[in-house]
C-alpha positions as CSV (number, residue, x, y, z in Angstrom):
1,M,-3.9,29.6,14.1
2,T,-4.8,26.4,15.9
3,V,-4.1,22.9,15.3
4,I,-6.3,20.4,16.7
5,V,-6.1,16.2,16.1
6,R,-8.9,14.2,16.1
7,E,-10.3,11.1,14.5
8,L,-11.5,10.7,11.1
9,R,-15.6,10.8,11.5
10,P,-16.7,7.0,10.3
11,G,-18.8,7.6,7.0
12,A,-18.3,11.4,6.8
13,R,-17.4,12.1,3.1
14,A,-16.1,15.9,3.9
15,D,-13.4,14.2,6.3
16,A,-12.4,11.5,3.6
17,E,-11.9,13.9,1.0
18,G,-9.9,16.0,3.1
19,F,-7.8,13.0,4.4
20,A,-7.3,11.6,0.6
21,G,-6.3,15.0,-0.4
22,V,-3.3,15.3,2.1
23,R,-2.4,11.9,1.1
24,R,-2.5,12.7,-2.6
25,R,0.0,15.9,-2.2
26,A,2.2,14.3,0.3
27,L,2.3,10.8,-1.3
28,P,1.4,11.1,-5.0
29,F,2.8,7.8,-5.7
30,M,0.0,5.8,-4.1
31,P,-3.5,5.6,-5.3
32,T,-5.6,7.1,-2.7
33,T,-9.6,8.1,-2.8
34,P,-12.2,9.2,-0.2
35,E,-13.7,5.8,-0.7
36,S,-11.0,3.9,0.2
37,V,-10.4,6.0,3.1
38,L,-13.9,5.1,4.5
39,H,-13.4,1.6,3.6
40,D,-10.4,1.2,5.4
41,L,-11.8,2.8,8.5
42,A,-15.3,0.6,8.0
43,H,-13.4,-2.8,7.4
44,S,-9.6,-2.8,9.3
45,H,-9.5,-6.3,11.3
46,P,-10.9,-5.7,15.1
47,G,-7.4,-6.9,16.4
48,A,-5.7,-4.0,14.3
49,R,-7.3,-1.5,16.6
50,H,-7.0,0.8,13.4
51,R,-7.4,4.4,13.7
52,Q,-7.4,7.3,11.3
53,L,-6.3,10.8,12.5
54,V,-6.6,14.1,11.0
55,A,-5.0,17.5,12.1
56,E,-7.1,20.5,11.4
57,E,-5.7,24.0,11.4
58,D,-8.9,26.5,11.5
59,G,-11.3,23.7,10.1
60,E,-9.0,22.6,7.3
61,I,-7.7,19.1,7.3
62,V,-3.8,19.6,7.0
63,G,-2.2,16.4,8.3
64,T,-3.2,12.7,8.6
65,A,-2.0,9.9,10.4
66,Q,-2.9,5.9,10.3
67,V,-2.2,4.0,13.5
68,G,-2.9,0.5,14.7
69,L,-1.4,-2.9,15.6
70,A,0.1,-5.3,12.9
71,H,-2.3,-7.9,14.2
72,D,-1.4,-10.5,11.4
73,S,2.2,-10.6,12.9
74,P,3.4,-13.5,14.8
75,E,4.8,-11.3,17.2
76,P,2.7,-9.4,19.4
77,G,3.1,-5.5,20.7
78,Q,4.1,-4.2,17.1
79,G,2.3,-1.0,15.8
80,Y,2.6,1.4,13.0
81,L,2.1,5.0,12.7
82,N,2.2,6.4,9.5
83,V,2.0,10.2,9.4
84,Y,1.7,12.6,6.3
85,V,1.1,16.3,6.3
86,D,0.3,18.7,3.5
87,P,3.7,19.6,1.8
88,E,2.3,23.5,1.9
89,R,1.2,23.1,5.6
90,T,4.4,21.8,7.2
91,R,6.1,23.4,10.5
92,R,2.9,24.1,12.4
93,G,2.8,21.9,14.7
94,A,0.6,19.6,13.1
95,G,3.0,16.7,12.4
96,S,4.3,16.9,15.9
97,L,0.9,16.6,17.5
98,L,-0.4,13.7,15.2
99,V,2.9,11.5,16.4
100,R,2.1,12.5,20.1
101,T,-1.8,11.4,19.7
102,G,-0.8,8.3,17.9
103,E,1.7,7.2,20.4
104,E,-0.6,7.8,23.0
105,Y,-3.1,5.8,21.8
106,L,-0.8,2.8,20.3
107,A,1.0,2.5,24.0
108,A,-2.6,2.1,25.7
109,Q,-3.5,-0.6,23.1
110,G,-0.3,-2.6,24.2
111,A,2.0,-1.5,21.4
112,A,5.7,-1.9,22.6
113,R,7.6,-0.9,19.0
114,L,6.2,1.4,16.5
115,F,6.9,1.3,12.8
116,A,6.9,4.6,10.6
117,W,7.5,5.0,6.9
118,V,9.2,8.2,6.2
119,L,10.4,9.9,3.1
120,D,13.8,9.6,2.6
121,E,14.4,13.8,2.7
122,P,16.6,15.2,5.0
123,A,13.7,17.2,6.5
124,H,11.7,14.1,7.1
125,R,14.2,12.1,8.6
126,A,15.1,14.9,10.9
127,F,11.7,15.0,12.2
128,A,11.6,11.4,12.8
129,E,14.9,11.3,14.6
130,R,13.9,14.2,16.8
131,H,11.0,12.2,17.8
132,G,13.1,9.1,18.9
133,Y,12.8,7.1,15.8
134,R,15.7,5.0,14.3
135,P,16.1,4.3,10.1
136,S,16.0,0.9,9.3
137,R,15.0,-0.7,5.9
138,S,14.2,1.1,2.8
139,A,11.8,1.0,-0.1
140,H,11.5,2.8,-3.5
141,F,8.6,4.2,-5.3
142,L,8.9,3.8,-8.9
143,R,6.9,5.4,-11.7
144,L,5.9,4.6,-15.2
145,D,4.8,6.8,-18.3
146,L,2.0,4.6,-19.1
147,A,0.6,6.6,-21.6
148,N,4.2,6.9,-23.7
149,A,6.3,4.2,-22.6
150,A,7.3,1.4,-24.9
151,L,5.9,-1.5,-22.8
152,P,6.9,-4.6,-24.0
153,P,4.7,-6.5,-26.2
154,P,1.8,-9.0,-24.7
155,Q,3.4,-12.4,-24.2
156,S,1.7,-15.5,-25.4
157,P,2.0,-17.8,-21.9
158,P,3.7,-21.1,-22.1
159,P,1.8,-24.5,-22.9
160,G,-0.4,-25.2,-20.2
161,V,-0.5,-21.6,-18.7
162,E,-3.4,-19.0,-19.3
163,V,-3.6,-15.5,-17.8
164,R,-7.1,-14.5,-16.6
165,S,-8.2,-11.6,-14.6
166,A,-9.2,-11.3,-11.1
167,A,-12.8,-10.8,-12.0
168,A,-12.7,-14.6,-13.3
169,F,-12.5,-15.8,-9.4
170,A,-15.7,-13.4,-8.6
171,D,-18.1,-16.6,-7.4
172,D,-14.6,-18.5,-5.7
173,P,-11.9,-16.0,-4.6
174,R,-10.7,-18.4,-2.2
175,P,-7.6,-19.5,-4.1
176,L,-6.6,-16.2,-4.8
177,F,-6.4,-15.6,-1.1
178,E,-3.9,-18.8,-0.5
179,L,-1.7,-17.5,-3.2
180,D,-1.8,-14.1,-1.6
181,A,-1.1,-15.4,1.7
182,E,1.8,-17.2,0.5
183,V,3.3,-14.4,-1.4
184,T,2.9,-12.0,1.4
185,A,4.6,-14.5,3.7
186,D,7.9,-14.3,1.7
187,E,7.8,-10.4,1.2
188,P,10.8,-8.6,2.7
189,G,10.0,-6.6,5.6
190,D,10.7,-6.1,9.4
191,V,7.1,-6.7,10.5
192,G,6.0,-10.6,9.3
193,A,2.4,-11.3,8.2
194,E,0.6,-14.6,8.3
195,F,-2.7,-14.3,6.4
196,T,-5.0,-16.8,8.0
197,D,-8.4,-15.0,8.0
198,Y,-10.5,-15.7,4.8
199,E,-13.2,-13.4,5.9
200,A,-10.9,-10.5,6.7
201,W,-9.1,-10.9,3.5
202,L,-12.6,-10.7,1.7
203,A,-13.2,-7.3,3.4
204,Q,-10.3,-5.7,3.3
205,T,-8.7,-7.1,0.0
206,W,-11.2,-8.5,-2.3
207,Q,-14.0,-5.9,-1.9
208,H,-11.3,-2.8,-1.4
209,P,-12.4,0.0,-3.8
210,L,-9.2,0.7,-4.9
211,L,-8.7,-3.1,-6.3
212,D,-9.7,-3.5,-10.3
213,R,-10.3,-6.9,-10.7
214,E,-10.6,-6.6,-14.5
215,L,-7.0,-5.0,-14.6
216,T,-5.6,-7.7,-12.0
217,A,-4.0,-10.5,-13.8
218,V,-3.9,-13.7,-12.8
219,V,-1.7,-16.9,-14.2
220,V,-3.4,-20.2,-13.9
221,A,-1.2,-23.6,-14.1
222,D,-2.4,-26.8,-13.1
223,G,-6.0,-25.4,-12.6
224,R,-4.9,-23.1,-10.2
225,P,-3.7,-19.4,-9.6
226,V,0.1,-19.4,-9.8
227,A,1.1,-15.9,-10.2
228,F,-0.5,-12.4,-10.0
229,S,-0.1,-8.8,-10.4
230,A,-2.9,-6.9,-8.6
231,A,-4.1,-3.6,-9.8
232,H,-5.6,-0.5,-7.8
233,T,-6.8,2.4,-9.3
234,D,-7.7,6.0,-8.8
235,R,-9.9,6.5,-11.6
236,A,-10.6,10.3,-11.0
237,H,-7.0,10.9,-11.4
238,R,-6.0,8.3,-14.2
239,R,-3.6,6.6,-11.7
240,Y,-2.6,2.9,-11.5
241,G,-0.8,1.1,-9.0
242,S,0.5,-2.3,-8.6
243,A,-0.6,-3.4,-5.1
244,M,1.1,-6.7,-5.0
245,T,3.1,-9.1,-7.7
246,G,4.2,-12.4,-6.9
247,T,4.3,-16.0,-7.4
248,A,3.6,-19.3,-5.9
249,R,7.1,-20.7,-4.6
250,A,6.9,-24.0,-6.5
251,F,6.5,-21.9,-9.6
252,R,9.0,-19.3,-9.1
253,G,11.9,-18.4,-11.8
254,R,9.8,-19.0,-14.8
255,G,8.8,-15.2,-15.7
256,L,5.3,-15.9,-14.5
257,A,5.1,-12.6,-12.1
258,K,6.6,-10.7,-15.5
259,L,3.6,-12.3,-17.7
260,A,1.3,-11.5,-15.2
261,K,2.4,-7.8,-14.9
262,N,2.9,-7.2,-18.1
263,A,-0.8,-8.3,-19.0
264,S,-2.2,-5.9,-16.4
265,L,-0.2,-2.8,-17.7
266,H,-1.5,-3.5,-21.4
267,R,-5.2,-3.5,-19.7
268,A,-4.6,-0.4,-17.9
269,R,-3.1,1.5,-20.9
270,A,-5.9,0.2,-23.0
271,A,-8.4,1.6,-20.1
272,G,-7.2,5.1,-20.4
273,Y,-4.7,5.4,-17.2
274,T,-1.6,7.3,-18.1
275,E,0.4,6.7,-14.9
276,A,1.9,3.8,-13.2
277,F,3.2,3.5,-9.7
278,T,4.8,0.5,-7.8
279,G,6.7,-0.1,-4.6
280,N,9.7,-2.3,-3.9
281,D,11.7,-3.2,-0.9
282,T,15.4,-1.8,-2.1
283,G,16.7,-5.3,-1.2
284,N,14.0,-6.9,-3.4
285,G,16.4,-7.2,-6.7
286,P,14.2,-9.5,-8.8
287,M,11.3,-7.2,-8.5
288,L,13.2,-4.1,-9.0
289,A,15.0,-5.9,-12.1
290,I,11.7,-6.9,-13.3
291,N,10.2,-3.2,-13.1
292,A,13.3,-1.9,-14.6
293,W,12.3,-4.3,-17.7
294,F,9.2,-2.8,-18.1
295,G,10.4,0.9,-17.7
296,Y,9.6,1.9,-14.3
297,E,12.1,4.6,-13.1
298,I,12.7,5.5,-9.1
299,C,10.5,8.7,-8.4
300,A,11.2,8.6,-4.3
301,T,12.4,6.4,-1.6
302,E,11.0,6.1,2.1
303,V,12.9,4.8,5.1
304,R,11.0,2.6,7.9
305,H,11.6,4.3,11.1
306,V,11.3,2.3,14.3
307,R,10.9,3.3,18.0
308,D,10.7,1.5,21.2
309,L,8.1,2.8,23.6
310,G,8.8,2.7,27.2
């Protein structure tokens, strides 16, 4: 049987369904839909040089890769290469071919250092190390049985504070962009990010098909958003994911992120979602503590791996 690697075809529904199917089987902790796959391809920032690759075996998509440059990092020359193969179709050469194709493409785009997320399992880590990648930081995936969990009761906001949905900002989402930029800048990681392009944020984040504005909770104080918990949903599979939860620097330590996340989880359960997922850097103690308070349990771990090209 022959394995080939090619780019995902823009607008090709069959490609997007195959890509999303592999991602759901290999990484079931992150909501993925065909619509989100096509959106990511169509609306990536030009500076990211983003590509989505698929590995085909006799016409069937068995592996995927997302590759590109960290265009929003203040340090140039950094790229990402995330490869996932259908768990039932490993050891047939698809992963290695995706890695080689992705590396060649990124080197041609000027990348000098590559980052790749790898599941913290012996076979996955050995695969990465064989290809020259060394481990760095790690992050946990956490799961909550949303249908049966004993969620904390809905919380009343403190005086002068209210909880809204992101949909309330449909006419002017710029305040949410500014809050997201501040929170993202403080997110733990080995590749820094700076959000400065509002139009790009609108296309890539605000208009993303996974973003559920009704379930996304925003805490407002002093007339502006100060904390939020963004909700991503896969309606077909009834999966809810916390895309980002955070608080503006001047308002931290007041329990506002917990207030936002609790409101979002209650809304998600009322809407019929049965599983909730989130992810945290293993060193992000405050968010891990918040998620443990909600009843989330670690269900998998990924390790960021690094390779210097040349």
